[in-house]
C-alpha positions in Angstrom: -7.2 -10.1 1.4 -8.3 -7.0 3.7 -7.2 -3.9 4.3 -8.8 -0.9 6.9 -7.9 2.8 6.1 -9.0 6.0 5.0 -9.3 6.8 1.1 -7.0 9.5 0.3 -8.0 9.7 -3.8 -10.3 8.6 -6.4 -8.7 8.9 -9.6 -11.0 9.3 -12.6 -13.8 6.6 -13.8 -12.5 4.5 -17.1 -15.0 2.7 -19.6 -15.4 1.8 -23.0 -17.0 -1.1 -24.9 -15.9 -5.2 -24.6 -13.7 -6.4 -27.8 -15.2 -9.8 -27.5 -19.0 -9.2 -26.4 -19.2 -5.5 -27.5 -20.9 -4.7 -23.8 -19.8 -1.5 -21.9 -18.0 -1.7 -19.1 -17.0 0.5 -16.1 -14.1 0.8 -13.5 -12.5 3.3 -10.9 -9.2 3.0 -8.8 -8.9 4.1 -5.4 -6.4 4.9 -3.1 -6.6 3.6 0.5 -3.9 4.3 3.3 -3.8 2.4 6.6 -3.1 3.8 10.0 -0.2 1.7 11.1 3.0 2.9 12.8 4.4 3.4 8.9 1.3 4.0 6.7 0.9 1.8 3.8 -0.9 2.5 0.3 -2.7 0.5 -1.9 -4.7 1.1 -5.2 -7.8 -1.0 -6.1 -10.0 -1.1 -8.6 -14.1 -1.4 -8.6 -15.1 -2.7 -11.9 -18.7 -2.3 -13.2 -21.0 0.6 -13.0 -23.7 -1.7 -10.5 -20.6 -2.1 -7.6 -19.6 1.8 -8.2 -23.0 2.4 -7.3 -23.3 0.0 -4.3 -19.9 0.7 -2.8 -20.6 4.9 -3.6 -17.0 5.2 -2.3 -15.7 8.9 -1.3 -12.6 10.3 -0.6 -11.9 11.1 3.5 -14.1 7.8 4.3 -12.7 5.1 6.7 -13.3 1.9 4.5 -12.4 -2.2 4.8 -12.1 -3.2 1.7 -11.9 -7.1 0.7 -9.9 -7.8 -2.3 -8.8 -10.2 -4.7 -5.0 -10.3 -5.9 -4.1 -11.2 -9.4 -1.2 -11.0 -12.1 -1.6 -11.1 -16.0 1.3 -10.8 -18.5 1.0 -8.4 -21.3 4.1 -8.2 -24.2 6.8 -10.1 -21.9 5.7 -7.8 -18.3 3.8 -8.7 -15.7 1.1 -6.6 -13.8 -1.0 -6.7 -10.8 -4.9 -6.6 -10.2 -6.0 -5.3 -6.9 -9.6 -5.6 -7.2 -12.6 -4.9 -4.8 -15.5 -7.2 -3.9 -16.7 -6.3 -0.7 -16.5 -2.4 1.0 -17.5 -1.8 4.2 -17.9 1.2 6.5 -16.1 1.6 9.9 -18.0 2.4 12.5 -16.7 6.1 14.0 -15.1 5.5 17.5 -14.8 1.8 16.7 -10.9 0.5 17.3 -9.3 0.6 13.8 -9.3 -2.6 11.6 -12.9 -3.5 12.6 -15.7 -3.2 10.1 -19.0 -1.4 11.1 -20.9 -4.5 10.6 -18.7 -6.1 13.3 -18.1 -3.4 15.5 -22.1 -2.5 15.4 -23.8 -6.6 15.0 -26.9 -6.5 17.2 -27.0 -9.0 19.8 -29.1 -11.9 19.3 -32.1 -12.5 21.9 -31.6 -15.0 24.3 -27.3 -15.3 23.5 -25.1 -14.7 26.2 -21.3 -14.6 25.3 -19.1 -17.3 26.8 -17.1 -15.9 30.1 -13.1 -16.0 29.6 -12.0 -19.2 30.8 -9.0 -19.3 33.3 -6.0 -20.7 32.3 -5.5 -24.1 33.9 -2.3 -24.3 36.0 0.5 -25.8 34.8 1.4 -29.1 35.9 3.4 -29.1 39.4 2.0 -25.8 39.6 -0.5 -24.4 42.8 -3.1 -22.4 40.9 -3.0 -18.7 41.5 -4.9 -17.3 44.5 -8.1 -15.2 43.7 -6.8 -11.6 42.4 -3.7 -12.4 41.5 -1.9 -13.0 38.0 -1.5 -16.9 37.0 2.0 -16.1 35.5 4.9 -15.6 37.5 7.0 -13.3 35.1 8.9 -10.8 37.5 7.8 -8.2 34.7 
């Protein structure tokens, strides 16, 4: 799943040592807010020191976050987990909801994007004259 928006909060880094392996771990939670008519907020976690350094998330950035949802049970109660696995910066001036990689992808040499095909007329309907709309709706 993906969500695009602005990072509004960066919570404190949590760390510890795994009980089973004894390996250290690190996690940080972030709040992202969408730009919809009715903005929504979502808290997601980035797990692992390497990912925290790789993503380098800062408050105020526009990001597209790809994440996995999971739920776990603890003492008869259920808790959701929203864990990010990919973060992309949104290019300045790009339409909202489009990641920077897609908005600024260089064209491949020798590749020409196909022209949009005209919609065929419905059976029994004459084709629209050039320069006019193919639909017959009055509005």
